[in-house]
N, C-alpha and C positions, 0 to 999 in steps of 0.2 A: 422726865425719864421714868419708865416703869420701875426701874430698880430702886428708886428713892420714893416711890409712891406708896405711902402706908395703906391707902385704900386697896391697892392691888394686892398687897400681902395679906390683908384681912378678907379678901374676896368681896369687897364692897364695890358694886358697879352702879353707875347711874341708872335709874329706873327708865324703862322704855317710855317714850312720850306717848300721849294719847293719840289715837288715830285722827289725823286732820285732813288727809287727802284721800279722795275716793280713787281707787285703782281697779282696773279690770283684771280678772284672774282666769287663767285656764288651768284645769287639773289635767295633767298629762300622764297617762297610764300605758306604758308599753306592756304588751301581753302576748304570750305564746302558750297555748293549751292551758288556759287558766279558768276553764268553765266552772271548776269547783269553788273558786274564790271571787270571781270578777263581780258578781251581783252584790255580794256583801260589801266589797270595796266601794262600789258606786253608791250604794245606799248610805254608807257612812259619810261620803262626800256630800250627798244631797241633804244630809241632816246637819250640816255645819251651821253654826250661828251666823257666820258671814257667808252668804251664798256666792258661789263662783259663777262666772259668766258662761263657762263652757267646760264640760267634762269630755275629754278627748281620749278615746281608747285607740291605740295603735295595734291593730290585730296583725301580728307578724306571720301571716299565712298559717294560722293555727289549723290543726287537723281535727280539732274537736269543735264544740259549739260556742267558743268564747265570743266571737263577733256577734252571733245571734243573741246570746244572753245579754251582752252589753247593750245592744240596741233596744231590746225589750225592757231593760232597766232604765232607759232614758238617756243613754250616753250617745254622743256622736262617735261613730266608728269609721276609721279609715283603715283600709287593708293595703299592706305593702305589695308592690308589684311582684316581689319574690321574697322568700325568707331572708332577712337581713343577717342572721347568724349571731347577733349580739344585742344586748339591751341598748348600748350606745348607738348603734346604727338605726334601731327602731325609733328611738327618740329623735335622732337627727333627721330621720325621714320626715317626721312631722314638722320640725323646725325649718328645714331647708325648702320644703314645699309650701311654706306659708300658712300652715294650719294654726300655728301659735302666733297670734297677732295682738295679744293683750299686754297690758303694762307688766304684769307679773305672771309667772306660771309656777305651778306646784308639781314636783315629780313625786309620784306615788307608785310603789310596786303593786302589781295586780293582786297580791296576796296580803295586803296591809290594810288594816282598819284604822281610821282616825278618830281620836276623841272629838266630841262635838264642837269643842272650842279650839281645836288645833290650829286652823287657819287664822282665826281671829287673834290668837296669841302672838302670831308671827308678824302680823301687819304693821304694828307700831314701829318696829325696827327700821322699816323702810322710809321713815321720816328723815333718817340720817342718810344723806346722799352718798356717803362712803360705804354704806352697807349694800353689798351686791346680792347677798343671799342669807338665808337662815336655815338652820337644821333643828330637828326636834328630838325629843326624848323617846327612847325605845324600850318597850316592854313586850315580851313575847305574848302573842295572842293565846297560845296554848302552852301550859306549863305542867306537863305530865311525865314524860320520859326523863331519864337521867340526863340526857343531852339537852333537852329543853330547860330543865332545871338549872343545869350548869351554865347555859347561855344566859338565863335570867339573872343569875347572880353576877356574871361577868358584866352584863349591861349596867346593872345597878352600881357596881364597883367602879367600872371604868368611866362611866358618865359622871358620877359624883366626884371623882378625883381627877382623872386625866382630862376629860372634856371640859370640865369647869375650869381647870387650870389653864388649858389652852384658850378658853374664852376670855378669861381675865388677862391673859398675856397678850391677846389680840392676834392669835394665829391658830386657827382650827385645822387639824390635820386632814379631816375629810368631812364634807357635808353629805351625809349619808343619802344615797339614792332612794331609800325606802320612803323618806319623807323630808323634802327640802323645798324651799321657795326661793325663786330667783327673779332678778330684774331681767326681763326679756331682752332689752336692748344691749345690756352688758354681756349676756351669754352669747348673743348673735355676733357681737363685736369680737368676742374671744374665739369665734369659730364653732361654737356649739359643742356638742358631745363628740369628741374625737375618738374614732375606733382604734387608735394606735395602741391602746392598752386594754386590759381586761377589767380595769377599775375606772370606768368613765367618770364616776362621781369624784374620786380623789384627783384624777387628772384635771377636771374642770376646776376643782377647789384651788389647786396650786396655780393653775393658769390665771385665775381671777386674782388671787393673792399677789402674784408677781406683777400684776398691773396696778397695784396700789389700793385695791379694794379689800374689804373685810367680810367675813362670814360670822354671823352671830349664832350662838347656841341658845335656844329657847327651851329651857327645861320644863316649862309649863305646857308646851305644845307636844302632846303625847301621841304616839302611834303604836300600833300593835301588829307586827308582822308575824307570820307563821314561820318559825325557825325549824331547822333540821331536827326531825324526831329520832333519827338513827345515826349511828357512828359513821356509816358509809357516806351518807349525804353530808354530814357535818365535815368530814375530812375533805370532801370535794369543795365545799364552800370556803373552808379555811384556806385551802390551797389557792383558790382563786383570789381571796382577799390579800394574802401575803404576797403572792406573785404579782398581783396588781400593784402593790406598794413598790416592789423591786423594779417593775417596769417604769413606774412614774419617777422613781429615783433616777434611773438611767436617763430618762428623757429630760428631766428638769434640773438635774444636778448643777449644771452651769448657770441656770437662770435663777436659782434660789438666792443668789447674792443680791437680787433686787429686793428681797424681803428677808432681812436678817432674822426676824422673829420666826418666820416659818422655817427658815433654814435650820435654826436651832432645834425646833420641834421635830423636824424630819430626822436630823442626825441623832437626836436623843432617842427617838423611837427605834432606829436601826441599831444603835449601840446597846440600848436597854434590852432589845429582843435577843441579841447575841450573847451579851455578857452577864446580865442579871441572873439567869438561871445557873450559869456556871459559878458565879460568885457565891450565890446562895448555897449551892451544893458543896463547893469547896469549904466554905465556912462551917457547914454542918459536918463535913468530914473531919475537920480539925477538932470540933467539939466531941464527936463520937469516937475519936481514935481511929478513923479510917474504915469503920464498919459501913458497907454500902447500903444495906437495908435500913439501918438506923439513920444514916445520913439522909437518905431519900425521905423517910418519914418525918424527920426533924425539919427538913426544908419545906415540906408540905404544911407542917404545923405553923412554921414561921409565916408562910404566905397567908395562911388563914387568919392568923393574929393581926397581920397588917391590914387585911381586907375587911375584917369583921366590923370595926367601928363605922367605916364609910357605908358598908352594906346596911347596917342597922338604921342609921340616920336617914339614908336615901330611901330605903324601902318603907320606912314608917311614914315618910312624906307622901307616898302614893298609896298608903293603906295596905301594904303587902309585907309587913314585918314578919309575921309568922310564916308566910310562904317562903320568904327569903331565908329565915333561920333553918327551916326544914330542908331547904335546897343546898345548904352549905356543903354537905358531903359530896354532892354532885359537882360543886365548884372545885373541890380538891381533886376529883377524878379528871376534870377538864384541864387542869393546869399542865400535867405532863403531855396531854394530847396536843395542846397548843404549842408547847415548846418543841415537841417532835415535828409537828407540821411546819412550824416556822423554819426550823433548820433544814428540813427536807425541801421546802420551797426555795430557800436560799441556794441550796445545792443545785436544784434543777434549773432555776432561772439565771443565776449569775455564774455559777461555776461550770455546770454542764452546758449552759447556753440553749436549753430546750424551752423556747418561749411558749407560754400558754396563750392560745388565741381562740379557744373553743369555750363558748359560754355553757355552763352546766347549771341546770335547775337546782335551786337550793332548798327545796322542800318536797315532801311527799304529798300525794293527793289526800283529801279528807277521807 
């Protein structure tokens, strides 16, 4: 049992086995109006140390030159019969129409660049028949604006602490759609990418986990997405992420009992998102004698103190220590934005009952 496993508490996991089995691979890229990014994304896939058998771009009736540029870059392009309206439907279009017929497939956002060893680092985990998928480590491709810097520190902190803990525990909350690899047969058996939520990657992760399979987090498989450079785009993306979680919770709540570990992670995420900012702020109020401004500043300082050691260690591992330290003020600014958006999304999705079903682009053009 994990509770009595000293290796689990120390974060010591068995090393991934060496690759023994040859497996065919499709790189699946859903794209809508991504002419500014699609060629770079394809070039990074072509530069992988392990070559994929097919690079498949699903052009979801783009109004720009996404499909043309993808073809010129050497990808196979399929165009949907009509705009599908969401990333989930675009990916499912390729799967349900038989375009994904390899042993494994990699989901990659059209604005995401892969490290040259990204796919190679994931492959050994599929020697374990219980592993249905893997997800990679995320670093923003561009770290310039305050919001990109804040997101960078958030990635470094959350992946080094929460994602690693989930991985050791054996229950990943979400296999991020920007870069994940799956067994094709298991995904098809699970129904593929279901458009019932705005968070198709989380929905699929929970569906697979409730069937007894696991997802592995591979911290050496790095991808570089272009994250929101402005507050407006950031708020839209955060709203989609949080409301996607609430939608998945509503759909899977009764099924989570099939996987008690995932159930614990899901409930912990929900409770932590609601209560931890309140507990932190109330504690700061007690210390400062009820001064609102001083309490807010103290709670931000405490959050920074908690995050800093994890950020330093994790950013040093990827050679971005100074970039992370210089970005810590942006992280402090991001925290109240996240809390506000989480609470607002909770109100809209669960209390008001206003379901989000419109996919909104998460980045600006170059």
